[in-house]
Backbone as a chain_set.jsonl record, in Angstrom:
{"seq": "XXXXXXXXXXXXXXXXXXXXXXXXXXXXXXXXXXXXXXXXXXXXXXXXXXXXXXXXXXXXXXXXXXXXXXXXXXXXXXXXXXXXXXX", "coords": {"N": [[0.697, -1.199, 0.08], [0.372, 2.237, -0.508], [2.3, 5.096, 0.598], [2.622, 7.423, 0.806], [0.647, 10.76, 0.059], [0.078, 11.454, -2.942], [0.434, 9.265, -4.091], [-1.314, 7.556, -2.901], [-3.946, 8.755, -3.797], [-3.355, 8.407, -6.488], [-4.046, 5.967, -6.934], [-6.774, 5.894, -6.372], [-7.566, 7.306, -8.511], [-7.119, 5.581, -10.62], [-8.806, 3.36, -9.908], [-11.221, 4.303, -10.372], [-10.718, 5.171, -13.117], [-10.304, 2.648, -14.327], [-13.047, 1.317, -13.612], [-14.673, 2.804, -15.213], [-13.558, 2.176, -18.066], [-13.944, -0.645, -18.066], [-16.937, -0.767, -18.027], [-17.222, 0.726, -20.444], [-16.381, -0.782, -22.129], [-17.587, -3.198, -21.612], [-20.535, -2.027, -23.029], [-19.587, -2.026, -25.523], [-19.13, -4.844, -26.046], [-21.575, -6.465, -25.581], [-22.758, -5.109, -27.63], [-21.767, -6.156, -29.968], [-21.962, -8.599, -29.276], [-24.802, -8.889, -30.174], [-25.115, -8.082, -32.616], [-23.665, -10.586, -33.523], [-25.392, -12.681, -33.098], [-27.417, -11.899, -34.716], [-26.257, -12.225, -37.22], [-25.841, -14.857, -37.06], [-28.17, -15.755, -36.965], [-29.388, -15.012, -39.321], [-30.486, -12.873, -39.705], [-31.064, -10.24, -41.333], [-32.471, -7.317, -41.282], [-32.29, -7.293, -38.856], [-29.632, -7.432, -38.362], [-28.171, -5.278, -39.289], [-29.623, -3.163, -38.35], [-28.309, -3.346, -35.266], [-25.92, -3.288, -36.355], [-25.319, -1.199, -36.396], [-25.975, 0.281, -34.18], [-24.048, -0.771, -32.761], [-21.698, 0.154, -33.57], [-21.862, 3.112, -32.985], [-21.158, 2.793, -30.7], [-18.509, 1.563, -30.052], [-17.362, 3.774, -31.651], [-17.772, 5.461, -29.728], [-16.586, 4.562, -27.501], [-13.66, 4.702, -28.518], [-13.529, 7.691, -29.001], [-13.476, 8.398, -26.409], [-11.138, 7.237, -25.316], [-10.641, 4.987, -24.689], [-10.371, 2.672, -26.523], [-8.016, 2.376, -28.661], [-7.814, 4.125, -32.134], [-7.034, 2.089, -34.714], [-7.767, -0.057, -33.683], [-10.622, 0.352, -33.607], [-11.356, 0.331, -35.684], [-10.911, -1.646, -36.927], [-12.841, -3.616, -35.559], [-15.1, -2.589, -36.612], [-14.843, -2.863, -38.854], [-14.709, -5.412, -39.404], [-17.063, -6.594, -38.397], [-18.956, -5.454, -40.328], [-18.269, -6.495, -42.46], [-19.314, -8.999, -41.67], [-22.334, -8.694, -41.957], [-22.686, -7.759, -44.351], [-22.168, -10.338, -46.052], [-24.599, -11.569, -44.985], [-26.41, -9.888, -46.21]], "CA": [[-0.109, -0.053, 0.041], [0.899, 3.676, -0.859], [2.223, 5.844, 1.81], [2.79, 8.944, 0.473], [-0.825, 11.337, -0.423], [-0.096, 11.476, -4.303], [0.452, 7.942, -4.401], [-2.468, 7.296, -2.367], [-4.941, 9.441, -4.91], [-3.567, 8.271, -8.278], [-5.199, 4.465, -6.805], [-8.121, 5.834, -6.462], [-8.011, 7.758, -9.733], [-6.574, 4.617, -11.343], [-9.659, 2.486, -9.576], [-12.127, 5.052, -11.162], [-10.716, 4.91, -14.473], [-10.641, 1.235, -14.35], [-14.493, 0.987, -13.544], [-15.463, 3.178, -16.385], [-13.455, 1.897, -19.196], [-14.71, -1.789, -18.012], [-18.387, -0.46, -18.396], [-17.515, 0.85, -21.542], [-15.526, -2.209, -22.742], [-18.734, -3.931, -21.925], [-21.2, -2.082, -23.836], [-19.143, -2.744, -26.782], [-19.044, -6.665, -26.27], [-22.736, -6.482, -25.667], [-23.507, -4.605, -29.082], [-20.757, -6.911, -30.929], [-22.959, -10.132, -29.546], [-26.013, -8.717, -30.902], [-24.539, -8.357, -34.142], [-23.266, -11.865, -34.13], [-26.129, -13.623, -33.048], [-28.551, -11.566, -35.269], [-25.587, -12.597, -38.261], [-25.806, -16.215, -36.84], [-29.676, -16.33, -37.398], [-29.365, -14.489, -40.724], [-31.559, -11.73, -39.511], [-30.216, -9.151, -42.556], [-32.61, -6.405, -40.983], [-32.381, -7.037, -37.6], [-28.22, -7.155, -38.287], [-27.954, -4.009, -39.948], [-29.712, -2.075, -36.897], [-27.609, -3.715, -34.378], [-24.769, -3.024, -36.635], [-25.414, 0.713, -36.488], [-25.641, 0.595, -32.668], [-22.402, -0.966, -32.363], [-20.467, 1.221, -34.454], [-21.757, 4.26, -32.539], [-20.816, 2.323, -29.353], [-17.478, 1.715, -30.319], [-16.78, 4.918, -32.028], [-18.108, 6.434, -28.263], [-15.586, 4.291, -27.167], [-12.976, 5.15, -29.149], [-13.477, 9.002, -28.725], [-13.498, 8.578, -24.899], [-9.568, 6.625, -25.304], [-10.819, 3.38, -23.963], [-9.934, 2.063, -27.625], [-7.08, 2.708, -30.244], [-8.458, 4.095, -33.369], [-7.313, 1.408, -35.66], [-8.447, -1.779, -33.231], [-12.344, 0.617, -33.583], [-11.804, 0.446, -37.221], [-10.945, -3.359, -37.254], [-13.541, -3.897, -35.342], [-16.428, -2.439, -37.488], [-14.535, -3.63, -40.677], [-14.8, -7.176, -39.189], [-18.593, -6.529, -38.152], [-19.607, -4.83, -41.456], [-17.745, -7.728, -43.564], [-20.263, -10.445, -41.367], [-23.097, -8.254, -42.2], [-22.758, -7.504, -45.868], [-22.51, -11.515, -46.478], [-25.97, -12.14, -44.974], [-27.563, -8.92, -46.395]], "C": [[0.818, 1.425, 0.085], [1.094, 4.356, 0.359], [2.091, 7.565, 1.572], [1.235, 9.433, -0.574], [-0.637, 11.137, -1.714], [-0.74, 10.139, -4.837], [-0.851, 7.232, -4.239], [-3.948, 7.808, -3.715], [-5.25, 8.894, -6.236], [-4.303, 6.532, -8.098], [-6.095, 4.886, -7.112], [-8.454, 6.542, -7.597], [-7.887, 6.466, -10.608], [-8.241, 3.641, -11.327], [-10.932, 2.861, -10.709], [-12.423, 4.614, -12.564], [-10.727, 3.495, -15.401], [-12.367, 0.803, -14.509], [-15.183, 1.258, -15.322], [-15.121, 2.814, -17.65], [-13.929, 0.313, -18.908], [-16.141, -1.61, -18.172], [-18.102, -0.039, -19.88], [-17.028, -0.165, -22.459], [-17.053, -3.206, -23.119], [-19.872, -3.799, -22.877], [-20.878, -2.179, -24.894], [-19.187, -4.42, -27.022], [-20.392, -6.672, -26.566], [-23.22, -6.263, -27.155], [-22.664, -6.024, -30.233], [-21.543, -8.183, -30.844], [-23.618, -10.027, -30.421], [-25.902, -9.141, -32.051], [-24.484, -9.563, -34.627], [-24.005, -12.436, -34.239], [-27.343, -12.934, -34.113], [-27.842, -12.425, -36.655], [-26.185, -14.017, -38.244], [-27.509, -16.598, -37.127], [-30.075, -15.705, -38.654], [-30.45, -13.526, -41.299], [-31.122, -10.524, -40.491], [-30.85, -7.666, -41.643], [-32.1, -5.852, -39.725], [-30.225, -6.861, -37.385], [-27.675, -5.812, -38.294], [-28.227, -3.05, -38.787], [-28.728, -2.434, -35.665], [-26.362, -3.132, -34.904], [-24.451, -1.414, -36.394], [-25.303, 0.99, -35.006], [-24.177, 0.194, -32.108], [-21.289, -0.199, -32.751], [-20.272, 2.46, -33.616], [-21.299, 3.532, -31.227], [-19.573, 2.355, -29.319], [-16.975, 2.421, -30.755], [-17.057, 5.959, -30.675], [-16.54, 5.932, -27.665], [-14.118, 4.818, -27.357], [-12.495, 6.409, -29.124], [-12.958, 8.952, -27.352], [-11.664, 7.729, -24.494], [-9.631, 5.437, -24.861], [-9.99, 2.295, -25.243], [-8.704, 2.886, -28.814], [-7.871, 2.788, -31.27], [-8.132, 2.737, -34.404], [-7.896, -0.035, -34.948], [-10.283, -1.285, -33.308], [-12.399, 0.074, -35.223], [-11.892, -1.281, -37.474], [-12.089, -3.858, -36.735], [-14.966, -3.879, -36.39], [-16.161, -3.075, -38.616], [-15.265, -4.969, -40.596], [-16.576, -7.653, -39.174], [-19.491, -6.464, -39.559], [-19.698, -6.165, -42.571], [-19.008, -8.738, -43.136], [-21.618, -10.084, -41.592], [-23.583, -8.019, -43.635], [-22.921, -9.133, -46.506], [-23.261, -12.008, -46.193], [-26.806, -11.066, -46.145], [-27.286, -9.495, -48.165]], "O": [[1.864, 1.524, 0.726], [0.206, 4.3, 1.21], [1.55, 8.508, 2.147], [0.804, 8.813, -1.546], [-1.471, 10.271, -1.975], [-1.724, 9.879, -5.53], [-1.402, 6.523, -5.081], [-4.688, 7.012, -4.294], [-6.28, 8.79, -6.902], [-4.957, 6.002, -8.997], [-6.573, 4.479, -8.171], [-9.655, 6.523, -7.867], [-8.789, 6.389, -11.442], [-8.79, 3.282, -12.368], [-11.443, 2.125, -11.553], [-13.398, 4.099, -13.11], [-11.004, 3.289, -16.582], [-12.801, 0.081, -15.407], [-15.755, 0.557, -16.157], [-15.977, 2.953, -18.523], [-14.484, -0.044, -19.947], [-16.631, -2.663, -18.58], [-18.902, -0.562, -20.656], [-17.451, -0.206, -23.615], [-17.482, -3.69, -24.167], [-20.322, -4.764, -23.495], [-21.808, -2.47, -25.646], [-19.267, -5.001, -28.104], [-20.66, -6.865, -27.752], [-23.926, -7.063, -27.769], [-23.25, -6.615, -31.14], [-21.839, -8.84, -31.842], [-23.475, -10.686, -31.45], [-26.346, -10.175, -32.549], [-24.954, -9.895, -35.715], [-24.007, -13.082, -35.287], [-28.306, -13.688, -34.253], [-28.582, -13.222, -37.232], [-26.902, -14.412, -39.164], [-27.881, -17.718, -37.476], [-31.225, -15.933, -39.027], [-31.005, -13.338, -42.382], [-30.697, -9.649, -39.736], [-29.987, -6.869, -41.273], [-31.686, -4.731, -39.427], [-29.675, -6.288, -36.444], [-26.891, -5.332, -37.476], [-27.379, -2.3, -38.304], [-28.395, -1.415, -35.059], [-25.664, -2.495, -34.115], [-23.405, -0.777, -36.264], [-24.564, 1.897, -34.622], [-23.455, 0.737, -31.272], [-20.187, -0.039, -32.227], [-19.166, 2.954, -33.397], [-20.941, 4.503, -30.56], [-19.151, 3.202, -28.531], [-15.766, 2.254, -30.593], [-16.591, 7.098, -30.643], [-15.589, 6.68, -27.441], [-13.486, 5.306, -26.42], [-11.277, 6.577, -29.195], [-11.891, 9.538, -27.17], [-11.198, 7.788, -23.356], [-8.593, 4.816, -24.634], [-9.216, 1.379, -24.964], [-8.856, 3.85, -29.565], [-8.625, 1.854, -31.543], [-9.156, 2.317, -34.942], [-8.387, -0.946, -35.615], [-11.163, -2.129, -33.145], [-13.356, -0.471, -35.774], [-12.757, -1.924, -38.069], [-12.568, -4.718, -37.475], [-15.637, -4.831, -36.79], [-16.96, -3.721, -39.294], [-16.086, -5.476, -41.36], [-17.142, -8.614, -39.695], [-20.446, -7.19, -39.834], [-20.634, -6.643, -43.211], [-19.676, -9.259, -44.029], [-22.375, -11.048, -41.48], [-24.764, -8.098, -43.971], [-23.742, -9.266, -47.414], [-23.342, -13.117, -46.721], [-27.725, -11.498, -46.84], [-27.989, -9.054, -49.074]]}, "num_chains": 1, "name": "protein.A"}
């Protein structure tokens, strides 16, 4: 455990940021799972709707610094490819 006041504060700040990042990543993963489920069910309309939501969540996460821009681009590209295959 830290003894210095600033180190104790850093620990608290890091915990807060970690919780926020986990929540954002969880939202993104849930959105991706919805797209994957729609693709597995071959439901093109639902897949496109879920894809729109997933892209929005991924972009928000990137804007907040949770994901690197190339990571988000890769995720969006893979999801789009999967949806376009069934469309």
